[in-house]
N, C-alpha and C positions, 0 to 999 in steps of 0.2 A: 315449383321446379320447372314445369313446362313453360310458364310465363317467362322465366329467366332465359331459357333456351330460345324462345321466340324473340325476346329483346335482343339476344345476341345475333340472331340471323338478320333482323332488321338493321341493326347497327352495322354489321358487316357490309350489307348491301349499300347503305348510304356511304360508307367509306371508300367503296370500290367502283361506284358507278362512273366515276370520271377517269378511271385508270385502265380501261380495257386496252387501249392502244399500247400499253406498257408490256403486255404479255409476251409479245414477240421478242422484245429486247430482253426480257427476263426468263427466256426459255433455258432451263437448267441444263439441257443436254449439250447446248453449244459450248458450255464452259467446263463441263465435267472432264472431258478428255484431256484438257490442258492442265489439269490438277495432277501434279507429280508426287506431292507429299500430302500428309494429313494436314499440315499447316496451311496448304493451298485450299483444301476443302473447308477448314476453319474460316478463312477469310471470305470464302464465297457464302458460307452459311451466315456469317455476321451480316452480310448485305441482304439476305433473303428472309431471315427470321426476325419477328418482332423482338425488340431489345429485351423485354421482360422474360421471354422464353429462351433466348440465346443466353442471357446472363444466368438463368436457372442451370443450364447445362454447363456453362463455363465459369464456375465459381466454387469457392470453398467457404469454410466457416471463418469467422473472426478476421485474423490478419491474412489468411489464406497461405500461411507458411508451409503447411503440410501438403496442401494442394500443389504448390510449386515444387516442393521437394520430391513428390511422387514422380515428376517428370525429370527434374534436373539430376537427381541422384543416378539414373541410368547413364548419364554422360561421364560419370566418374569410373565406370567399369570399362576396361580396355579389353579388346579382343586379341587373340593369338592368330596372326596371319600365317598360313602355310602355303608353300609353292611346290610346283613340280609333282602334284598329285592328280590322280584320275578324278575329274569332276563331272563325268558323264553319268547319266541315269539317276539323277538325284530325286529323292522323295521326301516330301514334308508330311506324309500321312502319319497319324498317330491314333491313340485311342483315349476317349474319356469315358469312364464307367462302362468299359467294354464295347463301346461304340466306335467304329472307325470314322475319323474325321479328316478333312482335306489337309489341315494344318493345325498346330496346337493353339488355336484361337476359338473363343466362343463369344457370342454377343451377351454382354452383361445386362442384368436387369436395371432400367432406368425409369424413373418416374416421369409422367407427363411427356412421354415420347411422342404421342399423338398431337402435341402442341409444337413440336419442331417441324412437323409436316403433317397435313391432313392424313388420318388414318395411319399414323406413323408406325405403329407397332406391327400392323399388318404388313406394311412395305418392308420393314426390317426382317420380319420372320420369313417372308417370301424370299428376299435376297439371301438370307442365311441358309435356307433349305436348298436353294439352287446351287449355292457355293459348296455346301457340304460341311457346315459348321453348325454347332448347336445354337439355338436361340432361346433366351430366358426372358420371360414375361414378368414384369413388376406387378405387385399388388396394386400399386398406385399408378396403373396404366390408364390411358384413355380408352383404348380398345380393350374389350373384356376377354376373358379366357375363351368363351364361346366364339367371339370374333375371330380370334387366331385359329382355333380348331376348324372353323368353317372355311378358312382361306388358305389352309396349308394341308399337306397330305401326310406328313411324317410327324412323329411325337416331338414336342418341344418341352422345355423345362419351365417351371413356375417358381417365382421368388415369393416367399411368404414372410409377412410380418405377423408375429403373435401379438394380438391386441387383447384388451381387457374383455371385450365381448367374445367369449370363447365359443358361444353358439354360432356367431357369424364365422369364426375361423374354422369350426368344424364343417360348416356348409361350403366354405371356400375350398377346403381340402378335398371335399367330396366333389365339388365341381372340377377341381384339377384332375382327379381320378376319372371322372365321366369324360373328360376331354382327352384322356389317355396320355397326360403328361408323363414322361418317363423318369422325371426326377424332380424333387423339391429342393429349392435353394432357400434355407432357413437363415435369415439375416438377424444376427445377434447384437449389433452395434447400434440400434436405434431405439433404445428404451426411452431416451429423452432426446428431443430434437436439438441438434446444434444450431447455433445462431448464425444465419447466413445473411449478411448485411445487405447484399444486392437484392435478395428476394423481398426483404422487408422494405427497402427503399422503393422498389418497383411496384409494390402492392400486388405481388403475384397471386393470381387465382385462375381457376379453370372452370368455366369460360372466363376470359378477362372481363373486368368491369369496364363499363364505358365511360371512363373519365376522359378529359380532354387529352391527357398524356397518352393513354392507351389507344384512343381513337387515332392519333397522330401516328403512333407506331404502325398500326395496321394499315392506315392509309398510304404509308410509304412502302409497304410491303404487299402490293396488290395481288401478286401471284399466289402468295400464302393465303390472303383473305378470300380470293376466289375459290381456292381449294376447300377452305373451311365452309363456304356456302354450300359446297356439294356433298357435305357428309353431316350425319347426325351425331357423330362421335365427337363430343366436345367436353365431356366431363368424365369423372371416375366411373367407368362402366362396370368395374368389378364390384362397386359399392352400391351405386344407385339401383334401387329396385331389389336389393338383397339385404339391406340393413333395415331393422325395424325402426319406426318412428323418424325416418328421414323424409321430411316433407318438402324441403327446398334447399337451395344452394347454401343458404346461411346456416342451416342445421348441419349440412354436410361438413362445412368448414369447422363448425364447433365439434362435431363428432370426431373427425380425424385428429383434431387438435388435442383431444382428450383420451384417445384410444391407444396410443403407444404405451406399452406396459412396462413400468419400471420394475416390476416383480419377475420379469423374465429370468429363468434359471436354467441350468443344464438339464434338469429333470424334463424340461419341456421338449428337448430333443427327442427323448424316448416316446413322449406322448404324441408328438407329430408323426414320428416314424411309424408308430403303431396305427394310427388313424390312417395314414396315407398307404401303408402297406408296400411301399417301394423305397428307393434309394433316396437319402436325405443328405445334402451337402451343406455344411455349416459355413456361412459367410460372415466376415468381420473379425476374423482372428488376427491378432497383432502381437501375440505374446506366446512364448513356448509353453508356459504353464496352462494357458487356455487351450493351446493345440492338444495338450495331453488330456485335458478334460473332454474336449470334443471327441477324441478317439475313444476314451473310456465310456462315453455316453452314446456311442454307436454311430458317429458320423461316417458316411461312406466317402466323403471328401471334404477337404478344408480349402477355403478361399482365403488366402492372406490378403487382407484389405483393411484400409482405414476409411472406407466409405467415400473414396475419391477426395479425401481431405475435407469432407463436409460435416465431420462430427468433431472430434477432438483436435483442435489446432494446436500444433506443437508436438503431436505424436510423430514418431518416425515414419519415413516413407515405407511403402509395402516392400519394395525391393531390398531395402537395408535390413529388414528383419527376416526376409525369406530364408537365408542360409541357417539361421538358428532354429527356425521352425522345422526345416528339413532335417536338421541334425536331431531334433527332439522326437519327431514322429515319422520320419521318412521310412517308407517300407510298410508302415502299418495302415496307411490310407493314402489316397491320391491327394496331392497338394497342387493347388492352382494359385495363380497370382492375379490380383486385380489392382489397377492403379498405376497411371503414368504411361501406359503403353501408347506410343505415338508412331512407332515404326516397327518394321520386320526385325531390325537389330535389337529393339528393346525385347521382342518376343524371344529371340535367340539367347539374349543375355539371361532372361528369366529361366529359360529351359536349362542353360549351362549351370545355373545356381540351384537347381533342383526341382523347379516347377514342372509338373506333368504337362500343364497347358496354361494359357493365360486367357483373361477376359478383357474385352474392350468395351468402354462405355462411351466416353466423349469422342473417341476416334470414329465410331460408327454414327454417332449423333451429328457430328460435323458433316459427314456424308450425307445423312438423311436431310438435314436442313439445306444443304447445298443442292440436292437433286433427287429427293425421294428415294424410291427403291433403287434406281440406277446409281445414286450417290452412295448408298450403303454398299452396293456391289463394288463401286470404285474404291471405297476405303478398304475393303477386303482385298482387292487386286493390288492396291499399293503396298499393303503390308506383306502379302504373299510374295511379290516380286522382290521386295527388299530382304525378306527372310531367306529366300532361295539363293540370291546372289551373295548374301553375307555368309551363309552356310558354305557355299562353294569356296569362297575366298579364305575361310577358316580351314579348308582342307577336308571337308566332310561331304558325304553324298546322302546320308540318311539322317533325319532329325533325331532319330532315336539313339544316334551315337554322340550327340552333343552332351558334353559334361564339364566338369571343373577344369579339365585340360584345355578347354576352349578359351578360357579366361587367361589373359596375360598376367603372368606372375601372381596367380590367384588373386587377381585385383578386385576383391571384395570392396563394397562401399565402406568407407571409413578407414581403410588401410592406407 
């Protein structure tokens, strides 16, 4: 394991020795303020993040039809414009699990975030804390639970995969409790890994293998590579040192590949909740019947999600199924939406269709890749400004007043 890390450091040093004069031209701060949309951040991130890691964030499974629908289905929803109303004194504040937040947006759990930018999870957590929105750390993060706790001052959320090694999962839950995580996000839609063609073709790994293709990708992204030289966080730190019989990177890969549990059931929600002793949000619900089962088994919240289009290709978009899930369990638990959010208008549409709040994954990852912590802040600023202006033009001053009346002709997806 240590030899693999040492080889990674030496390889990065070789790839970047000739690129030091590039750092000034690649200063992320000089370009961030010119980014007006999430798409602007995406284009900047593509230039600054090695292809294998950018593709990991910006891809779906199989044909990627569900990945594309997550975003495009928002465009089918029309907003009701109102005029000659008082637009002063607007507020985007709302609550998630009883906590007041700056706007109905939370940072979603995303794997390998620390490969979009060195120490990426720490940077994103700091940006979220300063902005006043929740941050959720993934089980498959590069920075560990303890890393985030040491670098933030407020409780964060932790996303949990239930794996075959239940002893490890018990210890993981206990570590989340010790770090004072205020909620667990239990992901239910990754019992079997969906096939993601880009990752397979890129030979994705963390740390990356030093093949000629990977060396070239890093050599052409020297600012990223310099940053990686300055950190020891380059592999899955929630796992390394915490899993029995993990000796090196090859055994880590084999372990993770075999650990997603196809026997996961609704009874595991109660088991996790009892072990954690706090609030548990169920992520990955895309069906009204599953939403009812989540509520029946004690979910404190539901995240309507298709895993960003990375699991069942051909499943409906998250926004398309949101209204029926709200109709099935609305009022019995808090309902959030994850998937396809690229603007403040998307957030408002999701809230209008019944979501208490939304989660952003790719939107903040693009910002992180474009400019680290400042880039994540920029992504939140862009969404906040769009949300505020859109709400005003819809004739509302308080996000809590947004509802079905905000949608033009009840323009639900598919109508």
